[in-house]
C-alpha positions, 0 to 999 in steps of 0.5 A: 541279554544277561544284563537285562535278566540280572537281579538288579535289572528285574528289581528296577523294572519291578520298582518302576512298574509299581511306581507307575501303578502308584502314580495311577492310583494317586491320579485316580483319587484326584479325579475321583469325581470324573471317574464316577461320572464317566461312562467308563465307570462300569467297565472299570468296575467290571475289570475290578472283578478280576482281582478274583484271578491272582498269580494262580491264574498266571501260574497255578492253573497251568500246574493244575492242568498238568496234574489233573488233565483239565482243559479249562479251569473249573474255578473259572467255570464256577465264576462264569455260572454265577455271573450268568445265572446267579446275578440276582443274588449279587445284585441283592447283596449290592443293594443291601451293601448300599443301604447299610453302608457296608465296609467289609464282609465282616460288617455285612454278616455282623449287620445282618445278625443284629450288628453283633460285635462278637460275630464280626470278630469271629468273621474277621479271624476266619477271614485272616485264617483263610486269606493268609494261605492265599497271600502266601501263594502270591509271595511264593509265586512271585519269588519263584518267578523272579528266581526262574527269570534270573536263572535260580531254579529253572530246572528244578521244582522247589528248594528242599528247605527254606532259603536263608532270609538274606537270599529269600526273594519272598522276604523282599517281595513281602516288604515291598507289598507291605509298603505299597499296600499302606500307600495304596489303601491306608493313607487316609480314612474315608466315610465310605471305604471306596478307593477310586484310584485303587480301583483304577489300578486294579482295572488296569492290572486286570486288563494287563494280565489278561493281555499278557496271558493271551499273548503267552498263549499265542506265542506258544501256539503260533510262535513255538508251534505251527498253530493249535492243530500242530500242537495237538498233533504233536502232543498226541504223538508224544503220548502226552494226553495218555500220560495226563489222563492216567493221573487225572483227578476224578469228576468229583474234584472238577465239580468241587472246584466249580463250586469253589469258584462260584462261592469265591465270587462273594465269599473271598474278602477281596472279591466282596470288597471290590464287588460290594464295597467299591460299587458306586451304582447297582446298575453298573452290575449289568455291564460288569457281569458280562465283562467279568464273564468274558475275562474268565472265558478268555483267560482260560482259553490258553491254559491247555495249549501252554500246559501241552507245550510245557509237557512237550518241551520242558524237562520232566522235573521242571515245575509245571507252575512255571511253564509259562515263564520257562518256555520263552526263556528256554526258547531264547525270548527273555524279553517276553519272559519279563513281560510274563513276569510283570503279568504275574506281578500285576496279578499278585499286586492287585490281590495282595493290596486289596486283600490286606486293605480289606483285612486291615479294615476288618481288623480295625473296624471290628476288633481294635476300635470296639476294644478301644471304645470299651476301654478306659482309653475312650471312656475317660475322654469321650472327646478323643480324636480317632481320625489319626488312630484309625489309619495307624491301626490299619497300617499296623494290621497290614504289616502283621497280616503280610508277616503272618503270610510270609511265616506260612510261606516259610513253613510250607514253601517246600511241600505244596503246589500253588494250586493246593495253596489256592484251593485250601484258602478258597475252601476255608473262606467258603464257610461264609456262604451259609450266613451270607446267602441264608442271611439274605433269604431266610429271616430265621437265621440267628447269630448263634447259628452263624457262630456255631456253623462257622466254628464247626466249618473251621474245625472240619476244614482244619481236620480234613484239609490242614492236617493232611497238608501238615502231614505231607509237610512233616509237621504232623504225624501221618498216623492220623491221616492213615489210621483215623482218629482213635484208630477208626478208619471212618474218621480218617481226615481224607475219608470221613465217614467212609467217603473215600471217593472224593479228592482231598479238597472236595471232601473237605469242602463237602463235610465242612459246608454240611456241618456249617449249614446244618448247625446254622439252621439247627441253632438258629431255629432254637434261638430267639432273636431280639428286636434289633435282629428282627429288624435287621433280618427284615431289612436284609431279606425284604427287597422293598425295605428302604432304610435301615431297620435300626430303631433310632427313636432312643436318640431323637431330640437328645442331641443337637447337630453340632454334637453329631458333627463333632462326633464324626470329626473324631473318626473321619477328620474335621474337613471330611466331616464338615463336607459330608454334613454340608452335602447331606444338608444340600441333598435333603434340603435341610438347614442344619443349625448347630444348636438345633435338635437333631432329627432322626434322618441326621442321626441315621446319616451320622451312624452311616458316616461312622459306619463307613469309617469304623463299621456298622457295629462299632458305629452303633456302639459309638452313638450309644456311648456318646449319647448316654445319659442325655435322655429324659430323667426317670423321675419325670417319666414316672410322674407322667406315667402316674398321671396317665395311670390315674386317667386309665383308672378313671376310665376303668371305673367309668366303664365298670359303672356303665356295666353295673347299670346294665340289667343283663349279667356280664362276665369276662374270662381270659384265655386261661379261663380265669375271671377278669371282669363282671358286673353286679347283675351277674352276681345277683342273677347267679346268686353268688355269695359276697366275696366269692368272685375275685380276679383270677378265679378259675371258671371251673370253680364257679361252675362247680359251685353251681353244680353243688347247689343243684342248678344242673338238676339230676345231671352228673356234675363232672360231666356238666362241668367238663362240657362247659369248659370244653366249649370255652377252650374250643372257642365255640359260641353257644346259647343255653337256657338253665332252669333252676330249682327256684323256678327261675330261668336264665339264658346264657349266651357265650362268645369267644373274644379276639386274642383269646378269652370268653365273654358271656351274658346272662339274662333272667327270662323267667317272665318270658318263659312263664308267659310262654308256658301259660300261652301253651296251656291256654292255646287250645282251650281259650282264645280270649286267654291267648289274646290276654297273654299276648298283650301281657307278652307284648307289654313285657317285650316293650318293657324289655325293649325300652330297657334295652333302649335305655341302656343304649341311650345311657351309653350314647350319653356318656360318650363325652365323659368317656372320651374326654379323659381318653383324649387327655391320655392320647395327647400325653402319649403322643407327647411321650412318643416325641421323647427318647428314653431307655429301651424298656421305657420306650417299650412301655410307651409303645405298649401304652399307645397301643393299648390306648388305640385299642380302647379308643377303637372299642369305645368308638365302635360301642358308642356308634352302634349304641347311637344307631340303636337308640336312633340318636343319629339319622341320615341327611340325604343330599347331593354332593361330590364323591371326590370330596369324601375320597380326598378327605379319606386320602389325607387321613389314611395315606400317612398310616399306609406309608408308615406300614409300607403299603401303597394307597391308591385313590381313583375316583371320577367326578361323580355326584352322588345322593347319600348322607355325606358322613354315613358314606364317609364312615362306611368307606373309612371302615373299609380302608381301616380293615384293609390297613389292618389285614394287609401285610404287604402290597397295595390298597385301591379305592376306586369307582365304577358305574353300576347301571345308568343311575348308580355308582359302585365304590370299591376298596380292594386289598392284597390281604389274607382274604376271607373264605366264602363260608365266612363272608356273610358272618363278618357283618354280624356283631362281635364277629372276628375270624381268628385266622384273619386276626393279623392286626396289632390293634384288637377290636370287638368286631363291630365295624362291619356291623355298623356298616351294615346298619348305616347302609341299611338306613341309607338303602345302599347295597354293601357287598364283599368279594374275597378269595382266601389268600389273595385279598378282598374287595368291599363295595357299596353301591350309591345312587347318582345325584344332580350335577349342580353340586360342586366339588370342594376339592376342585376349587382348592389344592388338596395337597397341603403345603407343610411349613415349619411349625417352629415359632407358631403361636397356638391358644388352646381353650379347654376346661380340662387342665390335663388336656391343656397340659397334654397339648402344651407337651405335644405342640411344644415338641413341634416347637410351637408356642402354646398358651392354655386357657380354662375359661373365657376370661383366661382366653380373652386375657391371652388374646389381648397379649398376643395374636395367635396363628390358630385357636384350638377350642373344646366345644363343651365348656363349664359355662353356657357358652360353647367354644364356638360361641366364644371364638366367633364372638372374638373373631367378630370383634376383630379385624381379621379372622383367626383360624380355629379347630374345634376339638370335641368328644361330642361327635353329633352332626349338630356340632360338626355342622355348626363348626362348618358353618363358622368356617372352622375345622372339626376334629373328634376326641380322642385326638390323634396327633397325626390328624392335628398335625395334618390340619395345622399344616393345611391351615398354615400352608393356606395362610 
């Protein structure tokens, strides 16, 4: 047996064992696809969790039990509790890891907090500092077990000083670990840091060390003693339990170890790598959690029996960590001792390889590669191939990390038990808990808070844990530990702030996490997040987020597919990149032609592909640098914006002209109570001198001018000024009549505006007041005079109403001229949105589009209500299928709801209703528009139900903020918007529901609202049923348009406005259509003589007598085949819409929405 236990025999057995593991890993990589499809995949994954258990599980837990009297390992308890009760946290971490293509714990934290490179470097450095003691623990345990097995230190604890390098077993173990870590984990770079072969090895090693430990427990319990009862009785007789209890640690130590064990599940880089990075399917966690919990329970069962046997049979000076190995040797069972040694080797190999591979990925992806990308090494040659550099960097990192661990082992090898090594490392790495957990559940978490917290936690850990450890080893003065910093006892590292009732590890863990979490929250609350941080925070904290929140709009259509594939080849290799792009194209059903412009999905895929090799933060830097300078030129953008600005100026002048033609005075102030707009009537009614009014003048100066002029009579001027300012600041609506010295009477009506500000109307009601006074005077004396005055009053009222109707007719009549330039601006904005610019320019385009949306909605509401008041539109009652209207609304709104992440459900039976089709559609359109604006998350339902024998009630339910009961009637008034409901990004005048009330009144339909604040609302309209003779258009054709490619489609646009033609060419050109613009009938006929288009887009009102419909119809009549046509007009009267329908043409209103045009085109071409 001496030969068996010779040095070379043990070395050869170790090498053979490691060689077998390497063959298993190689075979696993070759059969990766089979393993991923195998039903054993969740089992392999669950056993991989056991990388959590290292040589400490084989040796250190027994020494810990002997020292503290613990029957079961508390760290195992923590791990079991997480698997049983906190699996939701682990599952969310897995989901995020898949979504973000996470490659390491540093990558996870960096991606959550704005993909911060500096934060990724900090996390990597903390991980290296924390993992180094743990790797040193493995070296120490393996060296010690080898020496015990070969007879080196069987009867003594540890050498009093480090051995010479030539005799130091740990040095050879470190070199062996370097070699196998490189072979196992750094042979190649993959697009996702999953190593199927390595995971197969880890699973085998986990099962092997579990069986070995259970075998050792059974050997001790039933081989050396007569069973568990005999062992307990012998220990009780010998006083073992009494001896252990005398030196047992407090319950605080036990509890702190439970916390450490629970946090270690996802804070240790190796555990995070196995659980998150190596996961193939989130569903595997359902099986894996129970396998890992069972593993921890089984491996902890025999800790106390082995400890008791060691205390009974081994000498008093024997090392408790080596009891499991010394017992079979001392009782004549060396073969079993070799098996236990191999179990310890298995535990060490899995931990060291996974840890070093994980750290090498972090060092490479988050430290070295970012530095190379910013150095001249990359910027001078942006085509440099990185596929050979990345594995080289990782191999060097592995060598340096294990060398650092060996140095730590050499310095502290004589002074610490294995348990202290492990707990110290776990306490350091537990500092990742606040940013990890907080990042998944708290949106306000900020990278500055993370950095401040981590640094504080690291400093406190060093002060409370490392300094006492260094003091025990003689490398630090013991005065600081005994007396405290600056001689203050309450600053002692082991009793900070007087907390001397905890053990060293529990004390350090408590204060480090307290400082870490406190600074994380405090600094985060005082820091302002940028756009990327906002997006990433929402992606990590919201469960229903699908794709990464990264904004890739800056890269759209500025790079082709060949460029992206070439970029990927430089980091993961040509063959791997080609295969990845081929598989992506197959999965998405795309044809990735090399010269085609890349779409957003392809750019996102490329970023994730790079993230798998170099981390998400580095991938983002690579994409930005590779695509730099390829966006639209700034001069071109300025030219486009200048043109759009001209259109805006024209619209503003037109609106100002409209206001000046209103007899009522109007003034508008902003939220700072400064003038922003007014009309001439306002100046005339209030008698302001020329030049007195200007934009930005505070309203208090205007009120003071009126007070000094004596408009307030004998009242105290300051009091009157203050009273009016208070009304505006409070946002209170008011009505007031001012009797001025010259005898005129002015009625003022003020209302707050959405988003702040105040609008006030001024009406000269002097004649009305005079008539009222005269009537009062003559009321009791002369009936005839009353009648006369009544006639005069009626005449005055009729004139006022006529003036009001004139105003309304004027606003309705200018709708075409107002909407025409706005339509051009809308088309230009849609075209701009297809382009990519720098960040500031993209923001300007977004603001431009948002402003156009607001102007468009306001104009539409004002024009609609003006037409209703003027009687320009009347309902046409017919019988029609309700599902036709509902289907059209679904086509219009479903893309808008999907863009906002909301679910729109339409449930409508085959009802035939009697109403005006357009009026009813507008009512339901308003309900859906409000639901879209005021619903942040959840769903919206449009459904129908019977309301008696001859009526049907159409309801729109949402999950928005709801409306308090006291405001539910108020919202149907004009200019009514409730501040606490104003969550929509697009502002309006509050006329939508007023229009609904007018239309429903004209139709005789009952409109109601049912709402509960905080839970959502239901708006409904009740409609009478019609005759069953009506047919459903939607039943005769497929409502789901099949979208074909727009590429190469020929489109002819007929419009007398050249700016609209330019906008159409830009918009449709972005969709890869061939566009021909025509300003007249002659140009139109000339263009059609040269080519036959796939569709015609025609304005209705042109310069000549003939309309767009007349011209297109005449051409189609003269041709053999009918060319589809879309009539696009600012004339939204029923006459135009009816004429288009009769010709079989589609109708779209101006301002034109790009999404609506794209939907109709897709429908036309799918039917063609």
